[in-house]
C-alpha positions in Angstrom: 2.9 28.9 28.2 6.4 30.2 28.3 8.4 31.9 25.5 8.0 30.2 22.1 9.6 32.5 19.6 13.2 31.3 19.7 15.6 33.0 17.4 18.7 31.7 15.7 20.8 34.3 17.6 19.5 33.0 20.9 20.4 29.4 20.1 23.8 30.5 18.8 24.4 32.3 22.1 23.5 29.1 24.0 26.1 27.2 22.0 28.8 29.8 22.6 28.0 29.9 26.4 28.6 26.1 26.4 32.1 26.3 24.8 31.2 25.9 21.1 32.8 28.2 18.5 29.7 28.8 16.4 28.7 31.4 13.9 25.6 32.3 12.0 25.8 32.1 8.2 22.8 32.1 5.8 20.2 31.4 8.5 22.3 28.5 9.8 24.5 28.0 12.7 27.9 26.6 11.6 30.5 25.0 13.9 33.2 22.4 14.0 33.3 19.3 16.2 36.6 17.7 17.2 36.1 14.0 16.5 39.2 12.1 17.6 41.5 14.7 16.2 39.5 15.1 13.0 37.6 18.3 12.4 34.0 17.7 11.3 32.0 20.7 10.2 28.2 20.7 10.9 25.3 23.0 10.3 22.4 23.5 12.7 19.0 24.5 11.4 16.0 25.7 13.4 12.8 24.1 11.9 9.8 26.4 11.6 7.9 24.6 14.4 10.7 24.9 16.9 10.8 24.5 19.9 8.1 21.9 19.5 10.5 19.9 17.4 14.2 19.1 17.5 17.1 21.1 16.1 18.4 19.6 12.9 22.1 18.9 12.5 23.7 18.3 9.1 27.2 17.3 8.0 28.5 20.1 5.9 31.3 18.2 4.1 30.5 14.5 4.3 32.8 13.5 1.4 35.9 14.8 3.2 35.4 12.5 6.2 37.7 9.6 6.8 34.9 7.4 8.1 31.3 6.3 7.4 28.6 7.8 9.6 25.7 5.7 10.9 22.3 7.1 11.9 22.2 9.6 9.0 19.1 10.6 7.2 18.9 11.5 3.5 20.5 14.9 2.9 23.4 14.3 5.4 21.2 15.0 8.4 22.2 13.3 11.6 19.5 11.2 13.2 19.9 12.2 16.9 16.4 11.7 18.3 13.6 9.2 17.6 11.2 11.9 16.5 8.2 9.5 16.6 8.7 8.6 20.2 11.2 11.0 21.9 9.3 13.9 23.6 10.7 17.3 23.0 10.6 19.4 26.2 10.1 22.8 24.6 10.2 24.5 28.0 13.9 23.4 28.4 14.9 24.2 24.9 18.3 25.5 26.1 19.2 22.2 27.7 17.9 20.2 24.7 19.9 22.4 22.3 23.1 21.6 24.0 22.2 17.9 24.3 21.6 17.9 20.5 25.3 18.8 19.9 26.4 16.4 22.6 24.5 13.6 20.8 26.1 14.6 17.5 29.5 14.4 19.1 28.9 10.9 20.5 27.4 9.6 17.2 30.4 10.8 15.2 32.9 9.4 17.6 31.2 6.0 17.6 31.1 6.1 13.8 34.8 6.9 13.6 35.6 4.1 16.0 33.3 1.7 14.0 31.4 1.2 17.2 27.9 1.5 15.6 28.5 -0.3 12.3 26.2 -3.1 13.6 23.3 -0.6 13.5 23.9 0.3 9.8 21.7 -2.5 8.4 18.7 -1.1 10.2 19.0 2.3 8.6 20.6 1.7 5.2 17.5 3.0 3.5 18.2 6.5 4.9 21.9 6.2 4.2 21.4 5.0 0.7 20.3 8.3 -0.6 17.4 9.4 -2.8 18.7 12.5 -4.4 18.4 11.1 -7.9 16.0 12.6 -10.5 14.8 9.1 -11.6 12.1 7.7 -9.4 11.9 3.9 -9.3 8.6 2.1 -8.4 8.8 -1.6 -7.8 6.0 -4.2 -7.8 7.3 -7.7 -6.8 5.4 -11.0 -6.6 8.2 -12.8 -4.7 10.8 -11.3 -2.3 12.6 -14.6 -1.8 13.8 -15.6 -5.3 16.2 -13.8 -7.7 14.3 -12.9 -10.9 14.4 -10.7 -13.9 12.0 -7.7 -13.7 10.3 -5.9 -16.6 11.2 -2.3 -16.9 9.0 0.6 -18.1 10.0 4.3 -18.4 7.7 7.2 -18.2 8.1 11.0 -18.5 6.4 13.2 -16.0 4.8 16.5 -16.7 8.0 18.1 -15.4 10.0 16.0 -17.9 11.5 13.9 -15.1 11.9 10.2 -15.8 10.0 7.7 -13.8 10.8 4.0 -13.9 8.5 1.1 -13.0 10.1 -2.4 -12.5 7.7 -5.3 -11.9 7.5 -9.1 -11.9 6.4 -10.4 -15.3 2.8 -11.2 -14.3 2.1 -7.9 -12.5 0.2 -5.3 -14.5 1.7 -1.8 -14.7 -1.5 -0.1 -15.7 -2.6 0.5 -12.1 0.3 3.0 -11.7 0.0 4.5 -15.2 -3.8 5.1 -14.9 -3.5 6.8 -11.6 -1.7 9.8 -12.9 -2.5 12.0 -15.8 1.0 13.4 -16.0 2.7 10.2 -17.1 3.6 9.4 -20.7 5.4 6.3 -21.9 9.0 6.9 -23.0 9.8 4.9 -26.1 13.6 4.9 -25.4 14.7 2.0 -23.3 17.4 2.9 -20.8 17.5 -0.8 -19.7 15.6 -3.8 -21.0 15.3 -5.7 -17.7 16.3 -5.3 -14.1 17.6 -8.0 -11.7 16.1 -8.6 -8.3 18.5 -10.1 -5.9 17.5 -11.2 -2.3 20.3 -10.8 0.3 19.8 -13.4 2.9 23.1 -14.2 4.6 25.3 -11.2 4.4 25.2 -8.3 6.8 25.1 -4.9 5.1 28.0 -3.5 7.1 28.9 -0.5 5.0 27.6 1.5 2.1 28.0 0.1 -1.4 30.2 2.4 -3.4 31.9 0.3 -6.0 31.4 -2.9 -8.0 33.9 -4.5 -5.6 31.6 -3.6 -2.7 28.6 -5.2 -4.5 30.7 -8.3 -5.2 31.7 -8.7 -1.6 28.0 -8.4 -0.5 26.8 -11.0 -2.9 29.6 -13.6 -3.3 28.3 -15.8 -0.5 24.6 -15.4 -1.4 22.5 -18.0 -3.1 21.6 -15.4 -5.8 25.3 -14.9 -6.7 25.3 -17.2 -9.8 22.1 -15.4 -11.0 23.9 -12.1 -10.5 26.9 -13.2 -12.6 24.7 -14.6 -15.4 22.7 -11.3 -15.4 25.8 -9.3 -16.0 27.0 -11.7 -18.6 23.8 -11.9 -20.7 22.5 -8.3 -20.3 25.6 -6.1 -20.3 25.3 -3.3 -22.8 27.6 -0.3 -23.2 24.6 1.8 -24.4 22.3 0.9 -21.5 22.7 0.6 -17.8 22.3 -2.5 -15.6 19.8 -2.0 -12.9 19.9 -4.2 -9.8 17.2 -4.2 -7.0 18.5 -5.6 -3.7 16.2 -7.1 -1.2 17.7 -6.6 2.2 16.4 -8.8 5.1 14.6 -6.8 7.8 14.2 -8.7 11.0 11.1 -6.7 12.1 9.1 -7.1 8.9 8.0 -10.0 6.8 9.1 -8.3 3.6 12.6 -7.2 2.5 13.6 -3.6 2.2 14.5 -2.6 -1.4 17.3 -0.5 -2.7 18.5 0.0 -6.2 21.8 0.6 -7.9 23.1 0.9 -11.5 26.3 -0.6 -12.6 28.4 1.5 -14.9 29.6 0.2 -18.3 32.3 -2.4 -17.6 35.3 -3.4 -19.7 34.5 -6.7 -21.3 36.9 -8.8 -23.5 36.0 -9.3 -27.1 33.8 -12.3 -27.8 31.2 -13.9 -25.7 31.8 -14.6 -22.0 30.6 -18.1 -21.3 31.9 -19.2 -17.9 31.2 -18.0 -14.4 35.0 -17.9 -13.6 35.6 -15.5 -16.5 32.8 -13.3 -15.2 34.4 -13.1 -11.8 37.6 -12.0 -13.5 35.8 -9.2 -15.4 34.3 -8.0 -12.1 37.7 -8.0 -10.5 39.1 -6.0 -13.4 36.3 -3.4 -13.1 36.2 -3.5 -9.3 37.0 0.2 -8.7 34.2 1.6 -10.8 31.5 3.4 -8.8 27.9 2.3 -8.8 25.1 4.8 -8.6 22.7 4.3 -5.7 19.0 4.9 -6.2 16.0 4.7 -3.9 13.0 2.5 -4.6 9.3 3.0 -3.8 8.1 -0.5 -3.1 4.4 -0.7 -4.2 4.0 -4.5 -4.0 0.8 -5.7 -2.4 2.4 -7.4 0.6 4.7 -4.5 1.4 1.9 -1.9 1.1 -0.2 -4.0 3.5 2.7 -4.6 5.8 3.8 -1.0 6.1 0.4 0.6 6.0 -1.5 -2.2 7.8 -1.1 -4.6 10.7 2.1 -6.2 9.2 0.3 -9.5 8.5 -1.1 -9.6 5.0 -3.3 -12.5 4.0 -1.2 -15.6 3.3 -3.5 -17.2 0.8 -4.6 -14.4 -1.5 -8.0 -14.8 -3.2 -10.2 -13.4 -5.9 -13.5 -11.7 -5.2 -16.1 -11.2 -7.9 -18.2 -8.1 -6.9 -21.4 -7.5 -8.9 -22.7 -3.9 -8.3 -20.3 -1.0 -7.7 -22.7 1.5 -6.2 -22.5 2.7 -2.7 -22.7 -0.8 -1.1 -20.5 -2.6 -3.7 -17.9 0.2 -3.7 -17.3 0.1 0.0 -17.5 -3.7 0.2 -14.8 -3.8 -2.5 -12.6 -1.4 -0.6 -13.1 -3.3 2.7 -12.2 -6.6 1.0 -9.1 -5.0 -0.3 -8.1 -3.6 3.0 -8.1 -7.1 4.6 -5.1 -8.2 2.6 -6.8 -11.5 1.8 -7.5 -10.6 -1.8 -4.9 -10.1 -4.5 -7.5 -9.8 -7.3 -10.9 -8.3 -7.7 -13.4 -8.6 -10.5 -15.8 -5.6 -10.5 -19.0 -5.6 -12.6 -21.4 -2.7 -13.1 -22.9 -1.2 -16.2 -23.7 2.2 -14.8 -21.7 5.4 -14.6 -21.0 7.5 -11.6 -23.3 10.5 -11.3 -23.5 13.6 -9.1 -26.3 12.0 -7.0 -24.0 9.1 -6.2 -20.9 10.8 -4.8 -22.3 11.7 -1.3 -22.4 8.1 -0.3 -19.9 6.4 -2.7 -16.3 5.4 -2.4 -15.5 7.6 -5.4 -16.0 11.3 -5.9 -16.3 14.2 -8.3 -13.0 13.3 -10.0 -14.7 10.1 -11.2 -18.0 11.5 -12.4 -19.0 10.2 -15.8 -16.8 7.1 -15.5 -18.2 3.6 -15.3 -18.6 2.7 -11.7 -16.5 -0.4 -12.0 -13.6 1.5 -13.5 -13.9 4.3 -10.9 -13.9 1.9 -8.0 -10.9 0.0 -9.5 -8.9 3.3 -9.9 -9.7 4.3 -6.3 -8.6 0.9 -4.9 -5.5 0.8 -7.0 -4.6 4.2 -5.6 -4.0 2.4 -2.3 -3.0 -1.0 -3.5 -1.4 -0.7 -7.0 -0.5 -4.3 -7.2 -4.0 -5.6 -6.7 -5.1 -6.9 -10.1 -8.6 -5.7 -11.0 -10.6 -6.8 -13.9 -13.7 -4.6 -14.8 -16.8 -5.3 -16.7 -19.2 -2.6 -17.8 -21.9 -4.6 -19.7 -25.2 -5.6 -18.1 -24.9 -8.5 -15.6 -28.0 -10.0 -17.1 -25.7 -11.3 -19.9 -24.2 -13.6 -17.4 -27.6 -14.7 -16.1 -28.8 -15.4 -19.6 -25.7 -17.4 -20.4 -24.4 -15.0 -23.1 -21.2 -14.5 -21.1 -19.4 -17.0 -19.0 -17.7 -14.8 -16.3 -20.1 -16.0 -13.7 -20.1 -19.8 -14.4 -16.4 -20.4 -15.2 -15.7 -19.5 -11.6 -12.3 -17.9 -11.8 -13.0 -16.5 -8.4 -13.1 -17.6 -4.7 -16.2 -15.7 -3.5 -19.1 -14.0 -5.3 -20.6 -10.8 -3.9 -23.9 -9.6 -5.2 -24.5 -5.9 -4.2 -27.0 -4.8 -6.8 -30.1 -4.3 -4.7 -31.9 -6.0 -7.6 -34.2 -8.8 -6.4 -34.4 -10.4 -9.9 -30.6 -10.8 -9.9 -30.6 -12.0 -6.3 -33.3 -14.6 -7.0 -31.5 -15.9 -10.1 -28.3 -16.2 -8.2 -30.0 -18.3 -5.6 -31.4 -20.5 -8.4 -28.0 -21.0 -9.8 -26.7 -22.0 -6.4 -29.6 -24.4 -6.0 -28.9 -26.0 -9.4 -25.1 -26.1 -9.0 -24.3 -23.7 -11.7 -22.5 -21.6 -9.1 -20.4 -23.6 -6.6 -18.5 -20.8 -4.9 -19.4 -19.2 -1.6 -21.8 -16.3 -2.3 -22.7 -13.1 -0.5 -26.0 -11.4 -1.3 -26.0 -8.0 0.4 -28.6 -5.2 0.6 -29.7 -2.4 2.9 -33.0 -0.9 4.2 -34.1 2.7 4.3 -31.9 5.1 6.4 -29.7 2.0 6.8 -31.8 1.0 9.9 -30.5 -2.4 8.9 -28.0 -4.0 6.5 -28.4 -7.6 5.4 -26.2 -10.3 3.9 -27.0 -13.8 3.0 -23.8 -15.8 3.4 -24.3 -18.9 1.3 -21.5 -21.4 1.8 -23.5 -24.5 0.9 -25.8 -25.5 -1.9 -29.3 -24.1 -1.4 -31.7 -26.5 0.3 -35.4 -26.2 1.1 -34.8 -24.8 4.6 -32.7 -22.0 3.2 -35.3 -21.2 0.5 -38.1 -21.2 3.1 -36.1 -18.7 5.2 -35.5 -16.4 2.2 -38.7 -16.5 0.2 -42.4 -16.0 1.0 -45.2 -18.0 -0.5 -45.3 -15.8 -3.6 -41.6 -16.3 -4.3 -40.4 -12.9 -3.2 -37.6 -12.3 -0.7 -39.1 -11.7 2.7 -36.1 -10.8 4.8 -36.3 -7.4 6.4 -37.0 -5.4 9.5 -39.3 -2.8 8.0 -42.8 -3.9 7.0 -42.9 -1.8 3.9 -39.5 -0.3 2.9 -40.8 1.3 -0.3 -42.8 3.9 1.7 -39.5 5.5 2.7 -38.1 6.0 -0.8 -37.7 9.5 -2.1 -37.7 11.2 -5.5 -35.6 14.1 -6.5 -37.3 14.8 -9.8 -38.7 12.7 -12.6 -40.0 9.2 -12.7 -36.6 7.6 -12.7 -35.1 9.5 -9.7 -36.4 7.5 -6.7 -33.8 6.5 -4.2 -33.5 4.9 -0.8 -32.1 7.4 1.8 -29.1 6.4 3.9 -25.7 8.0 4.7 -22.3 7.0 3.4 -21.1 6.9 7.0 -23.6 4.2 8.0 -22.9 2.3 4.8 -19.2 2.2 5.7 -20.0 0.9 9.2 -22.2 -1.8 7.8 -19.7 -3.0 5.1 -16.7 -2.9 7.5 -18.6 -4.9 10.1 -19.8 -7.4 7.5 -16.3 -7.9 6.0 -14.9 -8.2 9.5 -17.2 -11.1 10.1 -16.5 -12.7 6.7 -12.7 -12.5 6.9 -11.5 -12.0 10.4 -14.2 -14.1 12.1 -14.1 -16.7 9.3 -17.7 -16.3 8.2 -16.7 -17.6 4.7 -15.1 -20.7 6.1 -18.0 -21.9 8.2 -20.2 -24.8 7.3 -23.8 -23.8 6.3 -25.8 -20.8 5.2 -26.4 -17.7 7.3 -28.3 -14.5 7.5 -26.2 -11.7 8.8 -28.1 -8.6 10.0 -26.4 -5.4 11.1 -28.7 -2.9 13.0 -28.2 0.8 12.4 -29.8 3.6 14.3 -32.7 1.7 15.8 -33.3 4.1 18.6 -33.8 6.9 16.1 -36.0 4.7 14.0 -38.2 4.0 17.1 -38.3 7.7 17.9 -39.4 8.6 14.3 -42.0 5.8 14.5 -40.7 3.9 11.6 -42.7 0.8 10.7 -40.4 -1.8 12.3 -41.4 -5.4 12.7 -42.0 -6.2 16.3 -39.3 -8.9 16.6 -36.7 -6.2 15.7 -37.9 -3.1 17.5 -35.9 -3.7 20.7 -32.6 -4.3 19.0 -29.7 -2.1 20.1 -28.0 0.4 17.8 -25.0 -1.1 16.0 -25.8 -4.6 17.1 -25.4 -7.7 14.9 -27.6 -10.7 14.5 -26.3 -13.9 12.8 -28.6 -16.9 12.3 -27.9 -20.2 10.5 -30.7 -20.7 8.0 -30.2 -24.2 6.6 -30.9 -26.2 9.8 
């Protein structure tokens, strides 16, 4: 490998040898570029991982420029390379250094000649700026309709103000509960915010004034909503917050930015007509807005940006009973699919130290009810997923003392308790018609040599019962002849457990959910037995008591059998 330690002095010398009048000041290289007879001052900074990364070029005095600059990142940094895809040839750092300034020259010249304004809409988020102390978090239900958003203000441990805006039916607790440094601020800086989708107008330049905002919105379908919002919610003591949803051709969700409108001069008395409101905007047209950035935490955006870009179109509710190792990873996998906008989590136990080695949750959740711990962990990734939790015994539902099970405010029921009494009762409820929703009963065998799921899409018939139960009424499905012989005890009579790893549990749950959702296992006609095989080769080597019909199965294989025919 060639020389790596590149100094600021060396880069400055390269610039000077190529005709640039540059100097070093405060660990930066400063120089001026002649942009169509306008002097533009820039600063060049060497990042700490240089030359394996690109030199960074910043505008030194942006406000003094006579033109707007496209391709500029927050902090007045020029975007000269696509850092995610452009390869930096560190061996030719001298050539790349000069090319960096050449690219800056071309970018600035094109900006002054307005030759790259068409590219502005694709980068307005970076140009918008996020240097404001107030952080705004948004959780929308609908990107396509103008609406009023609830606003909530919180103070951080550092006494910064954090704001949450949300659609009326979205819960804010998922954000609040995730952080122990947020406290509700009683003072209301604004009562509501307005969400305005921008569908028709191209965002051709930055929005600086009320007039700019007016020009952007005047041909939009949301324009009357905008005028009415200003008319009915204007207050000299509070600011008006507007969230703009800008269409992005590459994504199914809009990109969000925020701005506040300064206190405007209103005539005395009530403004009743839209025409009068237009006149008020014209009178206040020169007042400058404050641009703010938004962290979009809505369900569809989180899945779009952090997933495949195709969230589930028909969001459903899953009722998961049992939030141990199996239930916790099943719940997380169901959430990851994007097909579920709501979960109901039910478990009456608390998370203990012996659980955390193979559980979704960890030490930070010890002592918490498992249902609450799993909800918190899922909401950390998907804050807009609504999660209801129950911590009482599920036997209350089976005994008819609670109606959460039979009122069927869910689309799929998942039983992951490992409790045969519960499993048998659920099957009876399916047989009698008390439960009419698709139901998954899942469990695992020792060392996770196999994981099983009964996928019950139809009412239980005799063939299904014959497949599940033996002559004594016990569940007979399994690949080990006597699984209890492999249980272990740590200490005491209540400490027995079934050994298996968290890694294998995740493999099983992800494969099962993949079959249920992506391979439409929940949409098929009939009842099925899904069996995932774990480390069968190792099981044979260790002479585990495997039933003959299963002994020759391959590791990580899947067997699916219809059981009602």
